[in-house]
MARBA-3410 file (N, C-alpha, C, O; in Angstrom, 1 decimal):
224
14.0,-22.9,-3.5,13.9,-22.6,-5.4,12.7,-21.6,-5.7,11.8,-22.0,-5.1 ~ 12.4,-20.7,-6.2,11.3,-19.8,-6.8,11.2,-20.5,-7.9,12.1,-20.9,-8.7 ~ 9.6,-20.8,-7.7,9.3,-21.4,-9.2,9.1,-20.5,-10.0,8.5,-19.5,-9.6 ~ 9.4,-20.5,-11.1,8.9,-19.3,-12.4,8.3,-20.6,-13.7,8.5,-21.8,-14.0 ~ 7.5,-19.4,-14.2,6.5,-20.3,-15.1,7.3,-20.5,-16.4,8.1,-19.8,-16.9
6.7,-22.0,-16.9,7.5,-22.8,-17.8,7.7,-22.1,-19.1,6.7,-21.3,-19.0 ~ 8.2,-21.8,-20.0,8.0,-21.0,-21.5,9.4,-21.8,-22.1,10.5,-22.2,-21.7 ~ 8.5,-21.8,-23.3,9.9,-22.4,-24.5,10.9,-21.4,-24.7,10.6,-20.2,-24.9 ~ 12.6,-22.2,-24.9,13.5,-21.6,-24.9,13.3,-20.3,-25.7,12.5,-20.3,-26.7 ~ 14.0,-19.3,-25.4,14.3,-18.1,-26.4,12.5,-17.3,-26.3,12.1,-16.5,-27.2
11.9,-17.6,-25.5,10.5,-16.9,-25.9,10.6,-16.1,-24.8,10.0,-15.1,-25.1 ~ 11.1,-16.0,-23.7,11.0,-14.9,-22.5,11.9,-13.8,-23.3,11.5,-12.6,-23.2 ~ 13.1,-14.0,-24.1,13.7,-12.9,-24.7,12.9,-12.5,-26.3,13.4,-11.8,-27.1 ~ 11.6,-13.2,-26.5,11.4,-12.5,-27.7,10.2,-11.7,-27.3,9.7,-11.0,-28.1 ~ 9.7,-11.8,-25.6,8.1,-11.3,-25.4,8.9,-9.8,-25.0,8.4,-8.7,-25.0
10.7,-9.9,-24.6,10.8,-8.9,-23.7,11.3,-7.7,-24.7,11.2,-6.5,-24.5 ~ 11.8,-8.4,-25.9,12.0,-7.6,-26.8,11.1,-6.8,-27.7,11.3,-5.8,-28.3 ~ 9.9,-7.6,-27.8,8.4,-6.9,-28.1,8.1,-6.0,-27.4,7.7,-4.8,-27.7 ~ 8.2,-6.3,-26.5,7.4,-5.3,-25.1,8.6,-3.9,-24.7,8.4,-3.0,-23.9 ~ 9.6,-4.1,-25.4,10.5,-2.9,-25.4,10.5,-2.0,-26.7,10.9,-0.8,-26.7
10.0,-2.8,-28.0,9.5,-2.3,-29.0,8.2,-1.5,-29.0,7.9,-0.8,-30.0 ~ 7.6,-1.5,-28.3,5.6,-1.2,-28.0,6.1,0.3,-28.0,7.2,0.4,-27.6 ~ 5.2,1.6,-28.3,4.6,2.8,-28.1,4.3,3.1,-26.5,3.9,2.2,-25.8 ~ 4.6,4.4,-26.0,3.9,4.2,-25.0,2.6,4.8,-24.8,2.4,5.8,-24.2 ~ 1.7,4.0,-25.3,0.4,4.1,-25.8,-0.3,5.3,-24.6,0.2,6.0,-23.8
-1.6,5.0,-25.0,-2.6,5.6,-23.6,-3.1,4.2,-23.3,-3.8,4.3,-22.3 ~ -3.1,3.2,-23.6,-3.0,2.0,-22.9,-2.1,1.8,-21.9,-2.6,1.4,-20.9 ~ -1.1,2.0,-22.1,-0.1,1.7,-21.0,-0.1,2.8,-20.1,-0.2,2.5,-18.9 ~ -0.2,4.0,-20.6,-0.6,5.9,-19.5,-1.5,4.7,-18.5,-1.2,4.4,-17.3 ~ -2.4,4.4,-18.9,-3.9,3.8,-18.5,-3.1,3.0,-17.4,-3.2,3.3,-16.2
-2.5,2.0,-17.7,-1.9,0.4,-16.7,-1.2,1.5,-15.7,-1.6,1.4,-14.5 ~ 0.0,2.4,-16.0,0.6,3.2,-15.0,-0.2,3.6,-13.9,0.1,3.3,-12.8 ~ -1.2,4.4,-14.3,-2.2,5.0,-13.5,-3.0,4.1,-12.3,-2.9,4.4,-11.1 ~ -3.5,3.1,-12.9,-4.0,2.3,-12.1,-2.8,1.6,-11.1,-3.1,1.0,-10.0 ~ -1.3,1.6,-11.6,-0.6,1.3,-10.6,-0.5,2.1,-9.2,-0.7,1.7,-8.0
-0.2,3.1,-9.7,-0.1,4.5,-9.0,-1.3,4.6,-8.2,-0.8,4.7,-7.1 ~ -2.3,4.6,-8.2,-2.8,4.6,-7.5,-3.4,3.7,-6.5,-4.2,4.0,-5.6 ~ -2.8,2.6,-6.7,-2.5,1.6,-5.3,-1.5,1.9,-4.6,-1.4,1.3,-3.5 ~ -0.5,2.8,-5.1,0.6,3.3,-4.5,0.3,4.1,-3.6,0.9,4.1,-2.5 ~ -0.8,4.9,-3.9,-0.9,6.1,-3.5,-1.6,6.0,-2.0,-1.6,6.9,-1.3
-2.0,4.8,-1.8,-2.8,4.3,-0.5,-1.8,3.8,0.4,-2.0,3.7,1.6 ~ -0.7,3.4,-0.3,0.4,3.0,0.6,1.2,4.1,0.7,2.2,4.0,1.4 ~ 1.0,5.5,0.1,1.7,6.7,0.8,0.7,7.0,2.0,1.0,7.2,3.1 ~ -0.5,7.0,1.5,-1.3,7.6,2.6,-0.9,6.9,4.3,-0.8,7.6,5.3 ~ -0.8,5.3,4.0,-0.9,4.5,4.7,0.9,5.3,5.9,1.1,5.5,7.1
1.5,5.4,4.6,3.2,5.9,5.7,3.0,7.0,6.0,4.0,7.5,6.6 ~ 2.3,7.7,5.9,2.0,9.0,6.7,1.0,9.8,7.4,0.8,11.0,7.6 ~ 0.3,8.2,7.8,-1.2,8.0,8.3,-0.6,8.6,10.2,-1.1,9.5,10.8 ~ 0.5,7.9,10.7,0.6,8.2,12.1,0.4,9.5,12.2,-0.7,9.9,12.3 ~ 1.5,10.4,12.3,1.6,11.4,12.9,0.3,12.2,13.0,0.0,12.9,13.9
-0.6,12.1,12.0,-1.9,12.8,11.8,-3.0,12.1,12.7,-4.0,12.8,12.9 ~ -2.9,10.8,13.4,-4.0,10.3,13.7,-3.5,10.4,15.2,-4.3,10.4,16.2 ~ -2.3,10.5,15.3,-1.6,10.4,17.1,-2.5,11.1,17.8,-3.1,10.5,18.7 ~ -2.6,12.3,17.7,-3.0,13.3,18.5,-4.6,12.9,18.9,-5.2,13.4,19.9 ~ -5.3,11.8,17.9,-6.9,11.2,17.9,-6.9,10.2,19.0,-7.7,10.2,19.9
-5.7,9.3,18.7,-5.2,8.1,19.4,-5.2,8.5,21.0,-6.0,8.2,21.9 ~ -4.2,9.3,21.0,-4.1,9.8,22.5,-5.5,10.5,23.3,-5.8,10.1,24.4 ~ -6.2,11.4,22.8,-7.1,11.9,23.1,-8.1,10.8,23.6,-8.9,10.9,24.6 ~ -7.9,9.7,22.7,-9.1,8.8,22.7,-9.3,7.8,24.2,-10.3,7.3,24.6 ~ -7.8,7.9,25.1,-7.3,7.8,26.2,-6.6,6.0,25.9,-6.0,5.5,26.8
-6.8,5.4,24.8,-6.1,4.6,24.6,-4.6,4.5,24.3,-4.1,3.4,24.5 ~ -3.9,5.6,24.0,-2.5,5.4,23.9,-1.9,6.3,24.6,-2.9,7.0,25.0 ~ -0.9,6.7,24.9,0.0,7.9,25.8,1.1,8.5,24.3,1.6,7.9,23.3 ~ 1.2,9.6,24.7,2.6,10.2,24.4,3.8,9.7,24.7,4.7,9.4,24.0 ~ 3.7,9.5,25.8,5.4,8.7,26.7,5.1,7.4,26.7,4.0,6.9,26.9
6.0,6.8,26.6,6.2,5.1,26.7,6.4,4.7,28.2,7.3,5.3,28.7 ~ 5.7,3.8,29.0,5.8,2.9,30.5,6.9,2.2,30.5,7.4,1.9,31.5 ~ 7.6,1.9,29.2,8.4,1.0,29.3,9.1,0.8,27.8,8.8,1.5,26.9 ~ 10.1,-0.4,27.7,10.3,-0.2,26.7,9.5,-1.0,25.4,9.7,-0.8,24.2 ~ 8.9,-1.7,25.9,7.6,-2.1,24.9,6.6,-2.1,25.0,6.0,-3.1,24.5
5.7,-0.9,25.7,4.7,-0.4,26.0,3.9,-0.1,24.9,4.3,0.7,24.0 ~ 2.7,-0.9,24.8,1.6,-0.9,23.8,0.8,0.1,23.6,0.3,0.4,22.5 ~ 0.6,0.7,24.6,0.1,1.7,24.8,0.4,3.0,24.2,-0.3,4.0,24.0 ~ 2.2,2.6,23.9,2.9,4.8,23.3,2.5,4.5,22.0,2.3,3.4,21.5 ~ 2.6,5.8,21.6,2.6,6.0,20.4,3.8,5.2,19.2,3.9,4.6,18.2
4.7,5.9,20.4,6.1,4.7,19.7,5.7,3.4,19.4,6.3,2.9,18.4 ~ 4.9,2.7,20.1,4.7,1.3,19.4,3.7,1.5,18.3,3.9,1.0,17.2 ~ 2.7,2.1,18.5,1.8,2.2,17.2,3.0,2.5,16.3,3.3,1.5,15.6 ~ 3.4,3.1,16.2,4.4,3.4,15.1,5.4,2.5,14.4,5.6,2.4,13.2 ~ 6.0,1.7,15.6,6.8,0.4,15.2,6.1,-0.4,14.8,6.7,-1.1,13.9
4.7,-1.0,15.0,3.8,-1.9,14.8,3.7,-1.4,12.9,3.3,-2.2,12.1 ~ 4.0,-0.7,12.7,3.4,-0.1,11.0,4.4,-0.3,10.2,4.2,-0.5,9.0 ~ 6.0,-0.5,10.7,7.0,-0.2,10.2,7.3,-1.6,10.4,7.8,-2.2,9.4 ~ 7.2,-2.3,11.5,7.3,-3.7,11.3,6.7,-4.7,10.2,7.2,-5.7,9.6 ~ 5.5,-4.1,10.0,4.7,-4.6,9.4,5.7,-4.7,8.0,6.4,-5.7,7.7
5.5,-3.7,7.4,5.8,-3.1,6.1,7.0,-4.1,6.0,7.0,-4.7,4.9 ~ 8.4,-4.4,7.4,9.9,-5.1,6.6,9.0,-6.6,6.3,9.0,-7.1,5.2 ~ 8.2,-7.3,7.7,7.9,-8.6,7.2,6.8,-8.4,5.8,7.0,-9.3,5.1 ~ 6.1,-7.8,5.4,5.8,-7.4,4.0,6.7,-7.8,3.1,6.6,-8.8,2.5 ~ 7.7,-6.8,2.8,8.8,-6.9,2.1,9.7,-7.8,2.2,9.9,-8.3,1.1
10.5,-8.4,3.3,11.2,-9.2,3.3,10.8,-10.8,3.6,11.5,-11.7,3.4 ~ 9.5,-10.8,4.0,9.0,-11.9,4.2,8.3,-12.5,3.2,8.4,-13.6,2.7 ~ 7.5,-11.6,2.9,6.6,-12.2,1.5,6.6,-11.8,0.0,6.2,-12.3,-1.0 ~ 7.5,-10.5,0.1,8.2,-10.0,-1.3,8.3,-10.9,-2.4,7.9,-10.4,-3.4 ~ 9.0,-12.5,-2.5,9.0,-13.1,-3.4,7.8,-13.8,-3.9,7.9,-14.1,-5.1
6.8,-14.1,-3.4,5.5,-14.9,-3.6,5.3,-14.0,-4.9,5.1,-14.7,-5.9 ~ 5.3,-12.7,-5.2,5.0,-12.6,-6.7,5.9,-13.3,-7.9,5.5,-13.6,-9.1 ~ 6.7,-13.5,-7.5,7.6,-14.2,-8.0,6.8,-15.8,-8.4,6.9,-16.3,-9.6 ~ 6.4,-16.2,-7.6,5.5,-17.5,-7.8,4.3,-17.4,-8.3,3.8,-18.0,-9.2 ~ 3.6,-16.5,-7.6,2.0,-16.3,-8.1,1.9,-15.3,-8.9,0.7,-15.4,-9.3
2.4,-14.3,-9.4,2.7,-13.6,-10.3,2.0,-12.3,-9.9,1.0,-12.1,-9.2 ~ 2.7,-11.4,-10.3,2.7,-9.4,-10.0,1.0,-9.1,-9.6,0.7,-8.7,-8.5 ~ 0.0,-9.5,-10.8,-1.0,-8.9,-10.6,-1.9,-9.6,-9.3,-2.5,-8.9,-8.5 ~ -1.9,-10.7,-9.3,-2.4,-11.6,-8.1,-2.2,-10.9,-6.7,-2.9,-10.3,-5.9 ~ -0.7,-11.0,-6.7,-0.2,-10.3,-5.3,-0.4,-8.9,-5.1,-0.7,-8.4,-4.0
-0.1,-8.0,-6.3,-0.6,-6.9,-6.5,-2.2,-6.7,-5.9,-2.5,-6.0,-4.9 ~ -2.8,-7.2,-6.5,-4.5,-6.9,-6.2,-4.6,-7.5,-4.7,-5.4,-6.8,-4.1 ~ -4.2,-8.6,-3.9,-4.7,-9.1,-3.0,-3.8,-8.2,-2.1,-4.5,-8.1,-1.0 ~ -2.4,-7.4,-2.0,-1.9,-6.8,-1.0,-2.8,-5.5,-0.9,-2.8,-4.8,0.1 ~ -3.5,-5.3,-1.9,-4.4,-3.9,-1.5,-5.8,-4.2,-0.7,-6.4,-3.5,0.1
-6.1,-5.6,-1.3,-7.1,-5.7,-0.6,-7.3,-6.1,0.9,-8.2,-5.8,1.6 ~ -5.8,-6.9,1.0,-5.4,-7.1,2.6,-5.3,-5.8,3.4,-5.5,-6.0,4.6 ~ -4.9,-4.4,2.9,-4.5,-3.7,3.4,-5.7,-2.6,3.7,-5.6,-1.8,4.6 ~ -6.7,-2.9,2.8,-8.2,-2.0,2.9,-8.9,-2.9,4.2,-9.5,-2.4,5.2 ~ -8.8,-3.7,4.0,-10.0,-4.7,5.1,-9.0,-4.8,6.4,-9.5,-4.8,7.5
-8.0,-4.9,6.4,-7.3,-5.1,7.8,-7.4,-3.6,8.6,-7.7,-3.4,9.8 ~ -7.2,-2.2,7.4,-7.1,-1.0,8.1,-8.7,-0.6,8.7,-8.7,0.0,9.7 ~ -9.9,-1.1,8.1,-11.3,-0.8,8.2,-10.9,-1.9,9.8,-10.8,-1.2,10.9 ~ -10.8,-3.3,10.0,-10.7,-3.5,11.2,-10.3,-2.4,12.5,-11.0,-1.9,13.5 ~ -8.8,-2.2,12.0,-8.3,-1.5,12.9,-8.8,-0.1,13.4,-8.4,0.6,14.4
-9.8,0.2,12.7,-10.7,1.5,12.7,-12.0,1.2,13.9,-12.7,2.0,14.5 ~ -12.1,0.1,13.9,-13.4,-0.2,15.0,-12.4,-0.7,16.2,-13.2,-1.3,17.0 ~ -11.3,-0.7,16.6,-10.9,-1.7,17.8,-10.8,-0.6,18.9,-11.0,0.5,18.6 ~ -10.7,-0.9,20.0,-11.3,-0.2,21.2,-10.3,-0.2,22.4,-10.4,0.4,23.5 ~ -9.1,-1.2,21.9,-8.0,-1.1,22.7,-6.6,-0.9,22.2,-6.5,-1.1,21.0
-5.6,-0.6,22.8,-4.1,0.0,21.9,-3.8,-1.4,21.7,-3.3,-1.6,20.6 ~ -3.8,-2.5,22.3,-3.3,-4.1,21.9,-4.1,-4.3,20.2,-3.5,-4.6,19.2 ~ -5.4,-4.0,20.2,-6.0,-4.4,19.2,-5.8,-3.2,17.9,-6.0,-3.6,16.8 ~ -5.5,-2.1,18.0,-5.3,-1.2,17.5,-3.5,-1.4,16.5,-3.1,-1.2,15.4 ~ -3.1,-1.9,17.7,-1.4,-1.9,17.4,-1.5,-3.0,16.1,-1.2,-2.9,14.9
-2.2,-4.5,17.0,-2.1,-5.8,16.1,-2.5,-5.5,14.6,-1.9,-6.0,13.6 ~ -3.9,-4.7,14.5,-4.5,-4.8,13.4,-3.5,-3.6,12.3,-3.5,-3.6,11.1 ~ -2.9,-2.9,13.0,-1.8,-1.9,12.3,-0.7,-2.5,11.8,-0.1,-2.0,10.8 ~ -0.3,-3.5,12.3,0.8,-4.6,11.9,0.6,-5.1,10.7,1.3,-5.0,9.7 ~ -1.0,-5.9,10.7,-1.5,-6.3,9.8,-1.5,-6.1,8.4,-0.9,-6.5,7.4
-2.6,-5.0,8.7,-2.0,-4.2,7.5,-1.0,-3.1,6.9,-1.1,-2.4,5.8 ~ -0.1,-3.0,7.9,1.1,-2.8,7.3,1.9,-3.9,6.3,2.3,-3.4,5.3 ~ 2.1,-5.0,6.7,2.1,-5.9,5.8,1.8,-6.2,4.5,2.4,-6.7,3.5 ~ 0.4,-5.9,4.8,-0.1,-5.5,3.1,0.8,-4.3,2.0,1.2,-4.4,0.9 ~ 0.7,-3.5,3.1,1.6,-2.2,2.3,3.0,-2.3,2.0,3.6,-1.5,1.3
3.7,-3.3,2.5,5.3,-3.8,2.5,5.0,-4.7,1.0,5.7,-4.7,-0.1 ~ 3.9,-5.3,1.2,3.9,-6.4,0.1,3.5,-5.6,-1.5,4.0,-5.9,-2.6 ~ 2.8,-4.7,-1.1,2.4,-3.6,-2.2,3.6,-2.9,-2.7,3.6,-2.8,-3.9 ~ 4.5,-2.4,-1.9,5.2,-1.7,-2.1,6.4,-1.9,-3.3,7.0,-1.3,-4.2 ~ 6.6,-3.6,-2.6,7.7,-4.1,-3.5,7.2,-5.1,-5.0,8.0,-5.6,-5.8
5.6,-5.2,-5.0,5.2,-5.4,-6.0,5.5,-4.3,-7.2,5.9,-4.5,-8.3 ~ 5.3,-3.1,-6.7,5.1,-1.9,-7.7,6.4,-1.8,-8.1,6.6,-1.9,-9.3 ~ 7.1,-1.6,-7.4,8.6,-1.4,-8.2,8.9,-2.9,-9.3,9.7,-2.7,-10.2 ~ 8.4,-3.9,-9.1,8.7,-4.9,-10.0,8.3,-5.0,-11.4,8.8,-5.3,-12.5 ~ 6.3,-4.6,-10.6,5.4,-4.3,-11.8,5.7,-3.6,-12.8,6.0,-3.9,-13.9
5.5,-2.3,-12.4,5.7,-1.2,-13.4,7.2,-1.4,-14.9,7.0,-1.5,-16.1 ~ 8.5,-1.4,-14.0,9.2,-1.7,-15.3,9.1,-2.7,-16.0,9.6,-2.7,-17.1 ~ 8.5,-3.9,-15.5,8.2,-5.1,-16.6,6.7,-4.4,-17.6,6.2,-5.1,-18.4 ~ 6.4,-3.3,-17.3,5.1,-3.2,-18.2,5.3,-2.1,-19.3,4.5,-1.8,-20.2 ~ 6.8,-1.3,-18.7,6.9,-0.2,-19.5,8.0,-0.3,-20.3,8.8,-1.2,-20.0
8.2,0.4,-21.5,9.5,-0.3,-22.1,10.6,0.8,-21.8,10.4,2.0,-21.7 ~ 11.9,0.3,-21.7,13.1,0.9,-20.9,13.1,2.3,-21.3,13.5,3.1,-20.4 ~ 12.9,2.6,-22.1,13.1,4.7,-22.5,12.1,5.5,-21.7,12.3,6.6,-21.3 ~ 11.0,4.7,-21.6,10.1,5.2,-20.6,9.5,5.0,-19.5,8.3,5.2,-19.2 ~ 10.6,4.5,-18.8,10.5,4.0,-17.5,10.9,5.3,-16.8,10.1,5.7,-15.9
11.6,5.7,-17.0,11.8,7.5,-16.0,10.6,7.9,-16.0,10.1,8.0,-14.9 ~ 9.8,8.3,-17.4,8.7,9.2,-17.1,7.7,8.2,-16.4,7.1,8.8,-15.5 ~ 7.5,7.3,-16.5,6.8,6.2,-15.7,7.0,6.5,-14.2,6.1,6.5,-13.4 ~ 8.3,6.6,-14.0,8.4,6.4,-12.7,7.8,7.6,-11.6,7.4,7.5,-10.5 ~ 8.1,8.9,-12.6,8.0,9.6,-11.9,6.4,10.4,-11.8,5.8,11.1,-11.0
6.3,9.9,-13.0,4.4,9.8,-12.9,3.9,9.1,-11.9,2.9,9.7,-11.4 ~ 4.3,8.0,-11.4,3.8,7.2,-10.5,4.1,7.8,-8.9,3.3,7.8,-7.9 ~ 5.5,8.3,-8.9,5.6,9.2,-7.9,4.9,10.6,-7.8,4.6,10.9,-6.6 ~ 4.6,11.3,-8.5,3.7,12.4,-8.7,2.4,11.7,-7.9,2.1,12.3,-6.9 ~ 1.6,10.6,-8.3,0.4,10.4,-8.0,0.7,9.8,-6.6,-0.3,9.9,-5.9
1.6,9.2,-6.0,1.5,8.4,-5.0,2.0,9.9,-3.8,1.6,9.8,-2.7 ~ 2.8,10.9,-4.3,2.9,11.9,-3.1,2.1,12.7,-3.0,2.0,13.6,-2.1 ~ 1.0,12.5,-4.2,-0.1,14.0,-4.0,-1.2,13.1,-2.7,-2.0,13.9,-2.2 ~ -1.2,12.3,-2.4,-2.0,11.9,-1.1,-1.4,12.4,0.4,-2.0,12.2,1.5 ~ -0.1,13.1,0.2,0.8,13.3,1.7,-0.3,14.3,2.3,-1.0,14.1,3.3
-0.2,15.7,1.1,-1.2,16.6,2.0,-2.7,16.5,2.2,-3.4,17.2,2.9 ~ -3.1,15.4,1.3,-4.4,14.9,1.8,-4.9,14.2,2.8,-6.1,14.2,3.3 ~ -3.7,13.4,3.3,-3.9,12.8,4.4,-3.9,14.1,5.7,-4.7,14.2,6.7 ~ -2.8,15.0,5.3,-2.5,16.0,6.4,-3.6,16.9,7.0,-3.8,17.3,8.1 ~ -4.6,17.3,5.3,-5.4,17.8,5.5,-6.8,17.0,6.3,-7.5,17.5,7.1
-6.8,15.8,5.8,-8.1,15.0,6.6,-7.5,15.0,8.2,-8.5,15.2,8.9 ~ -6.6,14.8,8.7,-6.0,14.8,10.0,-6.5,16.0,10.5,-7.4,15.8,11.3 ~ -6.2,17.1,10.3,-6.5,18.6,10.4,-7.9,18.8,10.4,-8.3,19.5,11.4 ~ -9.2,18.4,9.5,-10.3,18.6,9.7,-11.1,17.6,10.6,-12.1,18.1,11.2 ~ -10.9,16.3,10.9,-11.2,15.2,11.0,-10.8,15.0,12.7,-11.6,15.1,13.7
-9.5,14.7,12.7,-9.0,14.2,14.2,-9.6,14.8,15.4,-9.7,14.0,16.3 ~ -10.1,16.0,15.6,-10.1,16.9,16.4,-11.9,16.7,16.8,-12.6,17.0,17.8 ~ -12.3,16.1,15.6,-13.9,16.2,15.5,-14.5,14.6,16.1,-13.6,13.8,16.2 ~ -15.7,14.3,16.3,-16.5,13.0,17.0,-17.3,13.5,15.8,-17.8,14.6,15.6 ~ -17.4,12.2,14.9,-19.0,12.5,13.8,-19.8,11.5,13.6,-19.5,10.8,12.7
-20.9,11.0,14.2,-21.7,10.0,13.8,-21.3,9.3,14.7,-21.4,8.1,14.3 ~ -20.9,9.5,15.9,-20.6,8.2,16.5,-19.3,7.9,16.9,-18.9,7.4,18.0 ~ -18.2,8.3,15.7,-16.9,7.8,15.8,-16.1,9.0,15.8,-16.4,10.1,15.2 ~ -14.9,8.7,16.6,-14.0,9.6,16.5,-13.3,9.8,15.5,-12.9,8.8,15.0 ~ -13.0,11.1,15.0,-12.5,11.7,14.2,-11.2,10.8,13.4,-11.3,10.6,12.2
-9.9,10.1,14.2,-9.1,9.4,13.6,-9.5,8.4,13.3,-8.7,7.8,12.6 ~ -10.4,7.8,13.6,-11.0,6.8,12.8,-11.6,7.1,11.5,-11.7,6.2,10.7 ~ -12.1,8.3,11.3,-12.3,8.4,9.8,-11.6,8.9,9.0,-11.8,9.2,7.9 ~ -10.2,9.1,9.7,-9.3,9.4,8.8,-8.7,7.9,8.0,-8.6,7.8,6.8 ~ -8.5,7.2,8.9,-8.4,5.6,8.7,-9.4,5.2,7.8,-8.9,4.5,6.9
-10.3,5.3,7.7,-11.8,4.7,7.1,-11.7,5.4,5.6,-11.9,4.9,4.5 ~ -11.2,6.5,5.9,-11.1,6.9,4.4,-10.0,6.3,3.5,-10.0,6.2,2.2 ~ -9.1,5.9,4.4,-7.7,5.7,3.5,-8.3,3.5,2.8,-8.1,2.9,1.7 ~ -8.9,3.3,3.8,-9.4,2.1,3.6,-10.1,1.7,2.2,-9.9,0.8,1.4 ~ -11.1,3.0,2.4,-12.1,2.9,1.4,-11.7,3.4,0.0,-12.2,3.0,-1.0
-10.7,4.5,0.0,-10.2,4.5,-1.2,-9.6,3.7,-1.8,-9.7,3.7,-3.1 ~ -8.6,2.5,-1.0,-7.5,1.4,-1.3,-8.7,0.4,-1.6,-8.6,-0.4,-2.5 ~ -10.0,0.5,-0.9,-10.9,-0.3,-1.9,-11.4,-0.1,-3.3,-11.7,-0.9,-4.2 ~ -11.2,1.2,-3.2,-11.9,1.8,-4.7,-10.7,1.5,-5.7,-11.1,1.1,-6.8 ~ -9.5,1.6,-5.5,-8.2,1.3,-6.3,-8.5,-0.1,-6.9,-8.4,-0.3,-8.1
-8.9,-1.3,-5.8,-9.0,-2.3,-5.6,-10.1,-2.5,-7.2,-9.8,-3.0,-8.3 ~ -11.3,-2.1,-7.0,-12.3,-2.5,-7.6,-12.0,-1.9,-9.3,-12.4,-2.5,-10.3 ~ -11.0,-0.7,-9.5,-10.9,-0.6,-10.8,-9.7,-1.3,-11.2,-9.7,-1.3,-12.4 ~ -8.8,-1.8,-10.6,-7.6,-2.5,-11.2,-7.9,-3.9,-11.0,-7.0,-4.7,-10.7 ~ -9.4,-4.4,-11.2,-9.3,-5.9,-11.2,-9.1,-6.2,-12.7,-8.6,-7.3,-12.9
-9.2,-5.5,-13.5,-8.9,-5.7,-15.3,-7.6,-5.7,-15.5,-7.4,-6.1,-16.7 ~ -6.2,-5.3,-14.5,-5.2,-5.1,-14.8,-4.6,-6.3,-15.4,-5.1,-7.4,-15.1 ~ -3.8,-6.2,-16.0,-3.3,-7.7,-17.0,-2.2,-8.2,-16.1,-1.9,-7.7,-15.1 ~ -1.7,-9.3,-16.6,-0.6,-10.0,-15.4,0.7,-9.5,-16.3,0.4,-9.1,-17.4 ~ 2.1,-9.3,-16.0,3.1,-8.7,-16.4,3.4,-10.0,-17.4,3.8,-11.1,-17.1
3.4,-9.7,-18.4,3.9,-10.3,-19.5,5.3,-11.1,-19.6,5.4,-12.2,-20.1 ~ 6.1,-10.4,-19.2,7.5,-11.0,-18.7,7.4,-11.5,-17.4,8.5,-11.8,-17.0 ~ 6.5,-11.9,-16.4,6.4,-13.0,-15.6,5.6,-13.8,-16.2,5.7,-14.9,-15.5 ~ 4.8,-14.0,-17.2,4.0,-14.8,-17.9,4.9,-15.9,-19.2,4.2,-16.6,-19.9
END
């Protein structure tokens, strides 16, 4: 059974009614922006695999063709590790935000992704890359379901479509960015590191910067 915060009878309805009457102010836009920036690195990770794959193959750790059903050094397994991690994050850990709060899980998931991705960037075996890709993607899955809950709890009903459209705009804006970074960096070897590692580290650093900016994000009043 999911534990929810204790509150006096009728309090939840009063809070919801008050939130629904709030104007869509600059403060709310700022909160939507902070949430959207976190989601942007979720999309960065979603579209990362095809752009770093050539670099992983060129490094000798991975091959284009799998040698078996569960060949850990095949690019297909690298992609599988990402989506299976997101599945675990969504299904296995999604309800944690109902117990511990939207803000706590939202911020923790982003930090989880950032640190795990940074560790993945310094792995020198296919198994190591796959394991940390899986771990990082758990944070992505957890972030995804928390955003979809957090945003509508902060925004009045009549403005939610606009808020989600803005959120999607910010999130999808990183898709050409990761493509550009892959094109510029993956074929190169800079400062002793393969280009695919730099593309991964940039995503990790961006997520960490977003985490830093969102430390002041308030908890969802509807959850409280």
